[in-house]
C-alpha positions as a Markdown table, in Angstrom:
| # | Residue | x | y | z |
|---|---|---|---|---|
| 1 | Met | -18.4 | -34.8 | 8.3 |
| 2 | Thr | -16.0 | -31.9 | 8.4 |
| 3 | Thr | -16.8 | -30.9 | 4.8 |
| 4 | Ser | -20.5 | -30.8 | 5.5 |
| 5 | Leu | -20.1 | -28.8 | 8.7 |
| 6 | Glu | -17.8 | -26.3 | 6.8 |
| 7 | Arg | -20.3 | -26.0 | 4.0 |
| 8 | His | -23.1 | -25.0 | 6.4 |
| 9 | Thr | -21.1 | -22.9 | 8.8 |
| 10 | Gly | -22.4 | -19.6 | 7.6 |
| 11 | Arg | -25.9 | -20.7 | 6.6 |
| 12 | Arg | -28.5 | -20.6 | 9.3 |
| 13 | Pro | -26.1 | -22.0 | 12.0 |
| 14 | Arg | -28.9 | -22.4 | 14.6 |
| 15 | Ala | -31.0 | -24.6 | 12.3 |
| 16 | Val | -28.0 | -26.6 | 11.3 |
| 17 | Asp | -27.0 | -27.2 | 14.9 |
| 18 | Ala | -30.5 | -28.2 | 15.9 |
| 19 | Val | -30.8 | -30.7 | 13.1 |
| 20 | Met | -27.3 | -32.0 | 13.9 |
| 21 | Gly | -28.3 | -32.4 | 17.6 |
| 22 | Leu | -31.4 | -34.5 | 16.6 |
| 23 | Gly | -29.2 | -36.7 | 14.3 |
| 24 | Leu | -26.7 | -37.2 | 17.1 |
| 25 | Phe | -29.4 | -38.2 | 19.6 |
| 26 | Gly | -30.7 | -40.8 | 17.1 |
| 27 | Cys | -27.2 | -42.2 | 16.7 |
| 28 | Ala | -26.6 | -42.4 | 20.4 |
| 29 | Ala | -30.0 | -44.0 | 21.1 |
| 30 | Leu | -29.3 | -46.6 | 18.4 |
| 31 | Gly | -25.9 | -47.3 | 19.9 |
| 32 | Ala | -27.4 | -47.8 | 23.3 |
| 33 | Ser | -29.9 | -50.4 | 22.0 |
| 34 | Ile | -27.4 | -52.4 | 20.0 |
| 35 | Asn | -26.1 | -55.4 | 21.9 |
| 36 | Ile | -22.7 | -56.6 | 20.5 |
| 37 | Pro | -22.0 | -60.3 | 20.9 |
| 38 | Gly | -19.6 | -60.8 | 23.7 |
| 39 | Gly | -20.6 | -57.6 | 25.3 |
| 40 | Asp | -22.5 | -57.2 | 28.6 |
| 41 | Gln | -24.8 | -54.3 | 27.8 |
| 42 | Pro | -27.4 | -53.1 | 30.4 |
| 43 | Gln | -30.9 | -54.2 | 29.4 |
| 44 | Gln | -32.4 | -50.7 | 30.1 |
| 45 | Thr | -31.4 | -48.0 | 27.6 |
| 46 | Trp | -33.1 | -45.0 | 29.2 |
| 47 | Pro | -30.0 | -44.0 | 31.2 |
| 48 | Ala | -27.9 | -43.9 | 28.1 |
| 49 | Asp | -30.7 | -42.1 | 26.2 |
| 50 | Leu | -31.0 | -39.5 | 29.0 |
| 51 | Leu | -27.2 | -38.9 | 29.0 |
| 52 | Ala | -27.2 | -38.8 | 25.2 |
| 53 | Gly | -30.0 | -36.2 | 25.2 |
| 54 | Ile | -28.1 | -34.0 | 27.6 |
| 55 | Ser | -25.0 | -34.3 | 25.4 |
| 56 | Cys | -26.9 | -33.5 | 22.2 |
| 57 | Leu | -28.5 | -30.4 | 23.8 |
| 58 | Ala | -25.0 | -29.2 | 24.8 |
| 59 | Val | -23.6 | -29.9 | 21.4 |
| 60 | Val | -26.0 | -27.4 | 19.9 |
| 61 | Lys | -23.9 | -24.7 | 21.7 |
| 62 | Gly | -20.6 | -26.2 | 20.8 |
| 63 | Arg | -20.0 | -23.6 | 18.1 |
| 64 | Thr | -19.9 | -20.7 | 20.6 |
| 65 | His | -18.8 | -22.4 | 23.8 |
| 66 | Pro | -16.5 | -25.3 | 22.8 |
| 67 | Arg | -14.7 | -25.8 | 26.0 |
| 68 | Thr | -17.8 | -25.9 | 28.3 |
| 69 | Val | -19.5 | -28.2 | 25.9 |
| 70 | Val | -16.7 | -30.7 | 25.6 |
| 71 | Ala | -16.4 | -30.8 | 29.4 |
| 72 | Leu | -20.2 | -31.6 | 29.8 |
| 73 | Val | -20.3 | -34.1 | 26.9 |
| 74 | Thr | -17.1 | -35.8 | 28.2 |
| 75 | Ala | -18.8 | -36.2 | 31.7 |
| 76 | Cys | -21.9 | -37.7 | 30.1 |
| 77 | Thr | -19.9 | -40.0 | 27.9 |
| 78 | Val | -17.7 | -41.2 | 30.8 |
| 79 | Thr | -20.8 | -41.8 | 32.9 |
| 80 | Thr | -22.3 | -43.8 | 30.0 |
| 81 | Gly | -19.2 | -46.0 | 29.9 |
| 82 | Ala | -19.2 | -46.4 | 33.7 |
| 83 | Leu | -22.8 | -47.7 | 33.5 |
| 84 | Gly | -21.6 | -50.6 | 31.4 |
| 85 | Tyr | -22.5 | -49.4 | 27.9 |
| 86 | Leu | -19.9 | -50.2 | 25.3 |
| 87 | Leu | -18.6 | -46.9 | 23.8 |
| 88 | Thr | -19.1 | -47.6 | 20.1 |
| 89 | Pro | -18.8 | -44.8 | 17.5 |
| 90 | Leu | -22.6 | -44.3 | 17.8 |
| 91 | Leu | -22.4 | -43.5 | 21.5 |
| 92 | Leu | -19.2 | -41.4 | 20.9 |
| 93 | Ala | -20.8 | -39.3 | 18.2 |
| 94 | Pro | -21.8 | -36.3 | 20.5 |
| 95 | Leu | -18.3 | -36.3 | 22.0 |
| 96 | Met | -16.7 | -36.4 | 18.5 |
| 97 | Ile | -18.6 | -33.4 | 17.4 |
| 98 | Ala | -17.7 | -31.5 | 20.7 |
| 99 | Leu | -14.1 | -32.3 | 20.1 |
| 100 | Tyr | -14.4 | -31.1 | 16.5 |
| 101 | Trp | -15.7 | -27.7 | 17.7 |
| 102 | Val | -12.8 | -27.5 | 20.2 |
| 103 | Ala | -10.3 | -28.1 | 17.4 |
| 104 | Val | -12.0 | -25.5 | 15.2 |
| 105 | Gly | -12.5 | -22.8 | 17.7 |
| 106 | Ala | -9.7 | -23.1 | 20.3 |
| 107 | Asn | -6.0 | -22.5 | 19.8 |
| 108 | Pro | -3.8 | -25.5 | 19.0 |
| 109 | Lys | -2.3 | -25.6 | 22.5 |
| 110 | Thr | -5.7 | -26.0 | 24.1 |
| 111 | Thr | -6.6 | -28.7 | 21.6 |
| 112 | Arg | -3.4 | -30.6 | 22.3 |
| 113 | Val | -4.3 | -30.6 | 26.0 |
| 114 | Ile | -8.1 | -31.3 | 25.8 |
| 115 | Gly | -7.8 | -34.1 | 23.3 |
| 116 | Pro | -5.5 | -36.5 | 25.2 |
| 117 | Val | -7.3 | -35.7 | 28.5 |
| 118 | Val | -10.7 | -36.7 | 27.1 |
| 119 | Met | -9.3 | -39.8 | 25.4 |
| 120 | Ala | -7.5 | -40.8 | 28.7 |
| 121 | Met | -10.7 | -40.4 | 30.7 |
| 122 | Val | -12.7 | -42.5 | 28.2 |
| 123 | Val | -10.1 | -45.3 | 28.2 |
| 124 | Ile | -9.6 | -45.4 | 31.9 |
| 125 | Thr | -13.3 | -45.6 | 32.5 |
| 126 | Ala | -13.7 | -48.5 | 30.1 |
| 127 | Val | -10.7 | -50.3 | 31.8 |
| 128 | Leu | -11.9 | -49.7 | 35.3 |
| 129 | Asp | -15.5 | -50.8 | 34.5 |
| 130 | Lys | -14.4 | -54.1 | 33.0 |
| 131 | Pro | -10.8 | -54.9 | 33.8 |
| 132 | Thr | -11.1 | -58.2 | 31.8 |
| 133 | Thr | -9.6 | -58.8 | 28.4 |
| 134 | Glu | -13.0 | -59.2 | 26.8 |
| 135 | Leu | -13.3 | -56.8 | 23.9 |
| 136 | Leu | -10.3 | -54.9 | 25.3 |
| 137 | Met | -9.2 | -53.6 | 21.9 |
| 138 | Leu | -12.7 | -52.4 | 21.1 |
| 139 | Arg | -13.1 | -50.7 | 24.5 |
| 140 | Thr | -9.7 | -49.0 | 24.5 |
| 141 | Val | -8.1 | -48.6 | 21.1 |
| 142 | Gly | -11.4 | -48.1 | 19.3 |
| 143 | Pro | -12.5 | -44.9 | 21.2 |
| 144 | Val | -9.0 | -43.4 | 20.8 |
| 145 | Leu | -9.1 | -43.9 | 17.1 |
| 146 | Trp | -12.6 | -42.5 | 16.7 |
| 147 | Leu | -11.8 | -39.5 | 18.9 |
| 148 | Val | -8.6 | -38.7 | 17.0 |
| 149 | Leu | -10.6 | -38.2 | 13.7 |
| 150 | Pro | -12.6 | -35.0 | 14.8 |
| 151 | Leu | -9.4 | -33.5 | 16.3 |
| 152 | Val | -7.6 | -33.9 | 13.0 |
| 153 | Gly | -10.6 | -32.8 | 11.0 |
| 154 | Gly | -11.2 | -29.7 | 13.1 |
| 155 | Ser | -7.5 | -28.7 | 13.1 |
| 156 | Arg | -7.5 | -28.9 | 9.3 |
| 157 | Ala | -10.7 | -26.9 | 9.1 |
| 158 | Arg | -9.1 | -24.2 | 11.4 |
| 159 | Leu | -6.0 | -24.1 | 9.3 |
| 160 | Arg | -8.0 | -23.9 | 6.1 |
| 161 | His | -10.1 | -21.1 | 7.6 |
| 162 | Ala | -7.0 | -19.2 | 8.7 |
| 163 | Tyr | -5.5 | -19.6 | 5.3 |
| 164 | Thr | -8.6 | -18.3 | 3.6 |
| 165 | Glu | -8.7 | -15.3 | 5.9 |
| 166 | Ser | -5.1 | -14.5 | 5.2 |
| 167 | Val | -5.6 | -14.8 | 1.4 |
| 168 | Gln | -8.6 | -12.5 | 1.7 |
| 169 | Ala | -6.6 | -10.0 | 3.9 |
| 170 | Arg | -3.7 | -10.0 | 1.4 |
| 171 | Ala | -6.1 | -9.5 | -1.5 |
| 172 | Ala | -7.8 | -6.6 | 0.3 |
| 173 | His | -4.4 | -5.1 | 1.2 |
| 174 | Ala | -3.2 | -5.4 | -2.4 |
| 175 | Glu | -6.4 | -3.7 | -3.6 |
| 176 | Arg | -5.9 | -0.9 | -1.1 |
| 177 | Thr | -2.3 | -0.6 | -2.1 |
| 178 | Arg | -3.2 | -0.4 | -5.8 |
| 179 | Glu | -5.7 | 2.3 | -5.1 |
| 180 | Glu | -3.3 | 4.3 | -3.0 |
| 181 | Glu | -0.5 | 3.9 | -5.6 |
| 182 | Ala | -2.9 | 5.0 | -8.3 |
| 183 | Arg | -3.9 | 8.1 | -6.3 |
| 184 | Leu | -0.2 | 8.8 | -5.6 |
| 185 | Arg | 0.6 | 8.5 | -9.3 |
| 186 | Val | -2.3 | 10.8 | -10.2 |
| 187 | Ala | -1.1 | 13.4 | -7.6 |
| 188 | Glu | 2.5 | 13.2 | -8.8 |
| 189 | Glu | 1.3 | 13.6 | -12.4 |
| 190 | Arg | -0.8 | 16.6 | -11.5 |
| 191 | Met | 2.1 | 18.2 | -9.7 |
| 192 | Arg | 4.4 | 17.6 | -12.7 |
| 193 | Ile | 1.8 | 19.1 | -15.1 |
| 194 | Ala | 1.3 | 22.1 | -12.8 |
| 195 | Arg | 5.1 | 22.6 | -12.4 |
| 196 | Glu | 5.6 | 22.4 | -16.2 |
| 197 | Leu | 2.8 | 24.8 | -17.0 |
| 198 | His | 4.0 | 27.2 | -14.3 |
| 199 | Asp | 7.6 | 27.2 | -15.7 |
| 200 | Val | 6.4 | 27.8 | -19.2 |
| 201 | Val | 3.7 | 30.4 | -18.6 |
| 202 | Ala | 5.3 | 32.3 | -15.7 |
| 203 | His | 8.6 | 32.9 | -17.4 |
| 204 | His | 7.2 | 34.1 | -20.7 |
| 205 | Met | 4.5 | 36.2 | -19.1 |
| 206 | Ala | 7.0 | 37.8 | -16.8 |
| 207 | Val | 9.3 | 38.6 | -19.7 |
| 208 | Ala | 6.4 | 39.8 | -21.9 |
| 209 | Asn | 5.2 | 42.1 | -19.0 |
| 210 | Ala | 8.7 | 43.6 | -18.6 |
| 211 | Gln | 9.0 | 44.1 | -22.4 |
| 212 | Ala | 5.6 | 45.7 | -22.6 |
| 213 | Gly | 6.4 | 48.0 | -19.7 |
| 214 | Thr | 9.7 | 49.0 | -21.2 |
| 215 | Ala | 8.2 | 49.6 | -24.6 |
| 216 | Ala | 5.5 | 51.8 | -23.1 |
| 217 | His | 8.1 | 53.8 | -21.2 |
| 218 | Leu | 10.2 | 54.4 | -24.4 |
| 219 | Ala | 7.4 | 54.9 | -26.8 |
| 220 | Val | 7.6 | 58.7 | -26.7 |
| 221 | Thr | 11.3 | 59.4 | -26.2 |
| 222 | His | 12.8 | 56.5 | -28.1 |
| 223 | Pro | 10.2 | 55.2 | -30.6 |
| 224 | Glu | 12.7 | 53.2 | -32.6 |
| 225 | Gln | 13.9 | 51.3 | -29.5 |
| 226 | Ser | 10.2 | 50.8 | -28.5 |
| 227 | Gln | 9.4 | 49.3 | -31.8 |
| 228 | Lys | 12.3 | 46.9 | -31.5 |
| 229 | Ile | 11.1 | 45.8 | -28.1 |
| 230 | Leu | 7.6 | 45.3 | -29.4 |
| 231 | Ala | 9.0 | 43.1 | -32.1 |
| 232 | Glu | 10.8 | 41.1 | -29.5 |
| 233 | Leu | 7.6 | 40.9 | -27.5 |
| 234 | Thr | 5.9 | 39.2 | -30.4 |
| 235 | Gly | 8.7 | 36.6 | -30.4 |
| 236 | Thr | 8.3 | 36.1 | -26.6 |
| 237 | Thr | 4.6 | 35.5 | -26.9 |
| 238 | Ser | 5.1 | 33.2 | -29.9 |
| 239 | Ser | 7.7 | 31.2 | -27.8 |
| 240 | Ala | 5.2 | 31.0 | -25.0 |
| 241 | Leu | 2.5 | 29.6 | -27.2 |
| 242 | Leu | 4.9 | 27.1 | -28.8 |
| 243 | Glu | 6.1 | 25.8 | -25.4 |
| 244 | Leu | 2.5 | 25.7 | -24.1 |
| 245 | Arg | 1.4 | 23.8 | -27.2 |
| 246 | Ala | 4.3 | 21.3 | -26.8 |
| 247 | Thr | 3.5 | 20.8 | -23.1 |
| 248 | Val | -0.2 | 20.2 | -23.8 |
| 249 | Gly | 0.8 | 18.0 | -26.7 |
| 250 | Val | 2.7 | 15.7 | -24.3 |
| 251 | Leu | -0.5 | 15.2 | -22.3 |
| 252 | Arg | -2.6 | 14.6 | -25.4 |
| 253 | His | -0.1 | 12.4 | -27.3 |
| 254 | Ala | -1.6 | 8.9 | -27.8 |
| 255 | Gly | 1.5 | 7.4 | -29.4 |
| 256 | Gly | -0.4 | 6.3 | -32.6 |
| 257 | Pro | 1.0 | 6.4 | -36.1 |
| 258 | Asp | -1.2 | 9.5 | -36.9 |
| 259 | Ser | -0.1 | 11.5 | -33.9 |
| 260 | Asp | 1.9 | 14.7 | -34.4 |
| 261 | Pro | 5.5 | 14.4 | -33.5 |
| 262 | Leu | 6.4 | 15.8 | -30.1 |
| 263 | Gln | 8.8 | 18.7 | -29.8 |
| 264 | Pro | 12.0 | 17.9 | -27.9 |
| 265 | Ser | 12.2 | 19.1 | -24.3 |
| 266 | Pro | 14.3 | 22.2 | -23.8 |
| 267 | Gly | 17.8 | 21.9 | -22.4 |
| 268 | Leu | 20.9 | 24.0 | -21.8 |
| 269 | Asp | 21.4 | 24.2 | -25.6 |
| 270 | Arg | 18.5 | 26.7 | -25.5 |
| 271 | Leu | 20.1 | 28.8 | -22.8 |
| 272 | Pro | 21.1 | 31.6 | -25.4 |
| 273 | Glu | 17.5 | 32.0 | -26.4 |
| 274 | Leu | 16.5 | 32.3 | -22.7 |
| 275 | Ile | 19.2 | 34.9 | -22.0 |
| 276 | Ser | 18.2 | 36.8 | -25.2 |
| 277 | Ala | 14.6 | 37.0 | -24.0 |
| 278 | Cys | 15.6 | 38.2 | -20.5 |
| 279 | Glu | 17.9 | 40.8 | -22.0 |
| 280 | Ser | 15.1 | 42.1 | -24.2 |
| 281 | Ala | 13.1 | 42.6 | -21.0 |
| 282 | Gly | 15.9 | 44.8 | -19.5 |
| 283 | Leu | 17.8 | 42.1 | -17.5 |
| 284 | Glu | 21.5 | 41.7 | -18.3 |
| 285 | Val | 22.6 | 38.1 | -17.9 |
| 286 | Ile | 26.2 | 37.2 | -17.4 |
| 287 | Val | 27.0 | 33.5 | -18.0 |
| 288 | Thr | 30.2 | 31.9 | -16.7 |
| 289 | Thr | 31.2 | 28.2 | -17.3 |
| 290 | Val | 33.8 | 26.5 | -15.1 |
| 291 | Gly | 35.2 | 23.2 | -16.3 |
| 292 | Asp | 34.6 | 21.3 | -19.5 |
| 293 | Ala | 30.9 | 21.0 | -20.4 |
| 294 | Arg | 29.7 | 17.4 | -19.9 |
| 295 | Pro | 26.8 | 15.7 | -21.6 |
| 296 | Leu | 23.6 | 15.5 | -19.4 |
| 297 | Ser | 20.8 | 13.0 | -19.4 |
| 298 | Pro | 17.6 | 14.5 | -20.9 |
| 299 | Gly | 15.9 | 14.6 | -17.5 |
| 300 | Val | 18.8 | 16.5 | -15.9 |
| 301 | Asp | 19.2 | 18.7 | -18.9 |
| 302 | Leu | 15.5 | 19.7 | -18.7 |
| 303 | Thr | 15.8 | 20.3 | -14.9 |
| 304 | Ala | 18.8 | 22.5 | -15.2 |
| 305 | Tyr | 17.1 | 24.6 | -17.9 |
| 306 | Arg | 13.9 | 25.0 | -15.9 |
| 307 | Ile | 15.7 | 26.0 | -12.7 |
| 308 | Ile | 17.7 | 28.6 | -14.6 |
| 309 | Gln | 14.6 | 29.8 | -16.3 |
| 310 | Glu | 12.7 | 30.2 | -13.1 |
| 311 | Ala | 15.6 | 31.9 | -11.3 |
| 312 | Leu | 16.0 | 34.4 | -14.2 |
| 313 | Thr | 12.2 | 35.0 | -14.2 |
| 314 | Asn | 12.4 | 35.9 | -10.5 |
| 315 | Ala | 15.4 | 38.2 | -11.2 |
| 316 | Thr | 13.5 | 39.9 | -14.1 |
| 317 | Lys | 10.6 | 40.7 | -11.7 |
| 318 | His | 12.5 | 41.5 | -8.5 |
| 319 | Ala | 16.2 | 42.4 | -9.2 |
| 320 | Ser | 16.7 | 46.1 | -8.8 |
| 321 | Asp | 20.0 | 46.4 | -10.5 |
| 322 | Arg | 18.7 | 44.5 | -13.6 |
| 323 | Val | 21.8 | 42.2 | -13.6 |
| 324 | Ala | 21.9 | 38.5 | -13.1 |
| 325 | His | 24.9 | 36.1 | -12.9 |
| 326 | Val | 24.6 | 32.5 | -14.0 |
| 327 | Glu | 27.5 | 30.2 | -13.2 |
| 328 | Leu | 27.8 | 26.6 | -14.5 |
| 329 | Thr | 30.4 | 24.4 | -12.8 |
| 330 | Tyr | 31.0 | 20.9 | -14.2 |
| 331 | Ser | 32.8 | 18.2 | -12.2 |
| 332 | Asp | 33.2 | 14.5 | -12.8 |
| 333 | Ser | 29.8 | 13.6 | -11.6 |
| 334 | Arg | 27.8 | 16.7 | -10.8 |
| 335 | Leu | 26.7 | 20.1 | -12.3 |
| 336 | Leu | 26.6 | 23.0 | -9.9 |
| 337 | Ile | 24.4 | 25.9 | -11.0 |
| 338 | Thr | 24.4 | 29.3 | -9.3 |
| 339 | Val | 22.1 | 32.1 | -10.3 |
| 340 | Thr | 22.5 | 35.4 | -8.4 |
| 341 | Asn | 21.6 | 39.1 | -8.6 |
| 342 | Asp | 23.2 | 41.9 | -6.6 |
| 343 | Gly | 20.1 | 44.1 | -6.3 |
| 344 | Thr | 18.6 | 45.3 | -3.0 |
| 345 | Ala | 15.3 | 43.7 | -3.6 |
| 346 | Ser | 14.5 | 40.0 | -3.4 |
| 347 | Thr | 11.6 | 37.6 | -3.6 |
| 348 | Pro | 9.3 | 37.6 | -0.6 |
| 349 | Thr | 10.7 | 35.5 | 2.1 |
| 350 | Val | 7.6 | 33.4 | 2.8 |
| 351 | Pro | 8.0 | 29.9 | 4.4 |
| 352 | Gly | 9.2 | 27.6 | 1.7 |
| 353 | Gly | 9.0 | 30.3 | -1.0 |
| 354 | Gly | 6.4 | 30.6 | -3.7 |
| 355 | Phe | 5.3 | 28.1 | -6.3 |
| 356 | Gly | 8.3 | 28.8 | -8.4 |
| 357 | Leu | 10.8 | 28.0 | -5.6 |
| 358 | Met | 8.7 | 25.0 | -4.7 |
| 359 | Gly | 8.8 | 23.8 | -8.3 |
| 360 | Met | 12.6 | 24.2 | -8.5 |
| 361 | Arg | 13.1 | 22.2 | -5.3 |
| 362 | Glu | 10.8 | 19.4 | -6.6 |
| 363 | Arg | 12.6 | 19.3 | -9.9 |
| 364 | Ala | 16.0 | 19.1 | -8.3 |
| 365 | His | 14.9 | 16.4 | -5.9 |
| 366 | Ser | 13.3 | 14.4 | -8.7 |
| 367 | Val | 16.7 | 13.7 | -10.3 |
| 368 | Gly | 18.6 | 13.3 | -7.0 |
| 369 | Gly | 19.9 | 16.8 | -6.6 |
| 370 | Asp | 19.8 | 19.6 | -4.0 |
| 371 | Leu | 18.6 | 23.2 | -4.3 |
| 372 | His | 19.0 | 26.1 | -1.9 |
| 373 | Ala | 17.4 | 29.5 | -2.5 |
| 374 | Gly | 17.3 | 32.7 | -0.4 |
| 375 | Pro | 18.4 | 36.2 | 0.1 |
| 376 | Arg | 22.1 | 37.0 | 0.1 |
| 377 | Pro | 23.7 | 38.7 | 3.1 |
| 378 | Gln | 25.1 | 41.4 | 0.9 |
| 379 | Gly | 21.8 | 41.9 | -0.9 |
| 380 | Gly | 20.0 | 40.3 | -3.7 |
| 381 | Phe | 19.0 | 36.7 | -4.2 |
| 382 | Glu | 20.8 | 33.5 | -4.9 |
| 383 | Val | 19.7 | 30.1 | -6.2 |
| 384 | Thr | 22.2 | 27.2 | -6.0 |
| 385 | Thr | 21.5 | 23.7 | -7.1 |
| 386 | Ala | 23.8 | 20.6 | -7.5 |
| 387 | Leu | 22.5 | 18.1 | -10.0 |
| 388 | Pro | 24.0 | 14.7 | -10.9 |
| 389 | Leu | 25.0 | 14.3 | -14.6 |
| 390 | His | 22.7 | 11.4 | -14.7 |
| 391 | Pro | 19.5 | 11.1 | -12.6 |
| 392 | Gln | 19.3 | 8.9 | -9.6 |
| 393 | Ala | 16.5 | 7.8 | -7.2 |
| 394 | Pro | 16.0 | 10.1 | -4.2 |
| 395 | Glu | 17.0 | 7.2 | -1.9 |
| 396 | Glu | 20.3 | 6.7 | -3.7 |
| 397 | His | 20.9 | 10.4 | -3.5 |
| 398 | Glu | 20.3 | 10.5 | 0.3 |
| 399 | Ala | 22.7 | 7.5 | 0.8 |
| 400 | Thr | 25.4 | 9.3 | -1.2 |
| 401 | Pro | 27.9 | 10.9 | 1.2 |
């Protein structure tokens, strides 16, 4: 019974309820006409048929109004028993369906209250109508057993429906989570690509611009020096093309056997090349190392190089005294990098800095480090970053005292 009702719950419910009401009326009418041996049934069946008709009409609305329906059907069933009809499963069929809809639609607490009350009313009516021992088990225990079945079936159907809804909700949540995670990964990858391209292009273009300006300035008065700077300009643009090619190659690399080998990521071992390029653009770079140099993980090594590269690029463009100081301080677990210039000019103090400063902060945070950048009180600009020797998650970094 419960399986059939569940199968048709979502398919034309009004038609299903109407057909079910007719079937229940047929069962109740048949139960009123059957005379069990030993029983004292009334000869006329129309009172039971009338009450059964009212119950079946009410059951049609049991899906939407379970409490009202079960109260009306219980009253009709109790009246039928009080008239002397033996409450067989056929006569109890409308009440069984009404209890089923209560168990499906109401909360468990309501079901636990309504079920025993209905069964008690049916049993008390049967006992008061015929206080003799004739068919006592059939008049008392029988209705209780038959009325327990729809309560159990309805409760199981409600639990199954709740479980199905929870599974569907979890599946929908998982799908949304996967989509959000995919969008987040795409956004992070786009930021990483943009940051890498900015670091490569901005540095080399700034150095090349400074070299070209210096060569143009010295072309008339110092042609030999101008030729030397132009030769270095060729090297700067070549380096820019090589780094840009390597960066784009990472994006295109499919990992197949026929793929071109990737170039290693730059690190602090290429710091002399970076300083040489800056000096060719007219910026003197003084490097100081405090403590013994410690090996860095590839991610931290790349981060340290890119931060110094961006800081020197800013100094090349904005430092008025054309001198920059780079200090590398190694400790047991961290590397402290400080890049300063003592000029009177500095980068524009817009909120959060430009894309270069934003990229430096993102790089430092990505490996669990900190970065501070801003004008110095005595003039110039300073970039300070503390990086772990080995990368750690941002949550771990925040938890570190």
